C-alpha positions in Angstrom: -25.9 -32.7 -26.8 -25.0 -34.3 -24.0 -21.3 -34.9 -25.1 -20.7 -31.4 -25.6 -21.3 -31.0 -21.9 -19.4 -33.7 -21.2 -16.5 -32.2 -23.4 -16.8 -28.8 -21.6 -16.8 -30.3 -18.0 -13.7 -32.4 -18.9 -12.0 -28.9 -20.3 -13.3 -27.3 -17.1 -11.4 -29.9 -14.9 -8.4 -29.8 -17.2 -7.9 -26.0 -16.7 -8.6 -26.5 -13.0 -5.9 -28.7 -12.8 -3.6 -26.4 -14.6 -4.3 -23.2 -12.6 -3.6 -25.3 -9.3 -0.1 -26.3 -10.9 0.5 -22.5 -11.8 -0.5 -21.4 -8.1 1.6 -23.4 -7.1 4.3 -22.5 -8.9 3.9 -18.7 -8.6 3.8 -19.7 -4.8 7.5 -21.0 -5.3 8.3 -17.6 -7.5 7.1 -15.4 -5.2 9.3 -17.4 -2.1 12.9 -16.9 -4.2 11.7 -12.8 -5.0 11.2 -12.8 -1.3 14.7 -14.5 -0.6 16.2 -12.4 -3.3 14.9 -9.5 -2.1 16.1 -10.1 1.5 19.3 -10.9 0.5 20.0 -7.1 -1.2 18.7 -5.7 1.5 21.0 -7.4 3.7 23.9 -6.5 1.0 22.8 -2.6 1.2 22.8 -2.8 4.8 26.5 -4.4 4.9 27.9 -1.5 2.4 25.8 0.8 4.4 27.7 -0.4 7.5 31.4 -0.7 5.9 31.2 3.1 4.6 30.2 4.4 8.2 32.9 2.4 9.1 35.4 3.4 6.7 34.5 6.9 7.1 34.5 7.1 11.1 38.1 5.6 10.4 39.2 8.2 8.4 39.8 6.3 5.5 37.6 6.5 2.9 39.4 6.2 -0.5 37.5 6.6 -3.8 37.8 2.6 -4.7 36.3 1.9 -1.8 33.3 4.4 -2.1 32.8 3.1 -5.8 32.0 -0.6 -4.6 29.7 0.5 -2.2 27.9 2.4 -4.8 27.7 -0.7 -7.0 26.2 -2.5 -4.3 23.9 0.0 -4.0 23.1 -0.1 -7.5 22.5 -4.0 -7.3 20.6 -4.0 -4.2 19.0 -0.7 -3.9 15.1 -0.5 -4.0 15.6 1.4 -7.3 17.6 -1.4 -8.9 16.1 -3.1 -12.3 15.3 -6.5 -10.9 12.8 -4.4 -8.3 11.4 -2.7 -11.2 11.3 -5.3 -13.3 9.4 -7.9 -10.8 
C-alpha cells in the first residue's frame, strides 16, 4: 500500500512538471501568434493605405487592386490562419 501511494505521488509530480513545461510552451506559442496577428494587421493597413493613395492619384490599375486583395486575403480577420488558430 505504501509503495502504491509513493508511485502515485511520483506520477503526480511528473505530470505536474510536464504540465509546467507545456504551460511555458503554450505561452511562447501565444506570443508568436500575437506577433503574427500584429504583422497581418499592419500589412492590411498598409495595403488599404496604398489603395487609398492610388485612388486619390486617380491611378487604380487592376493589377494593383488584385495585389491589395491578395494582401487582405492573407491578413484579414477572416483569413484561414485566423480561423484555424
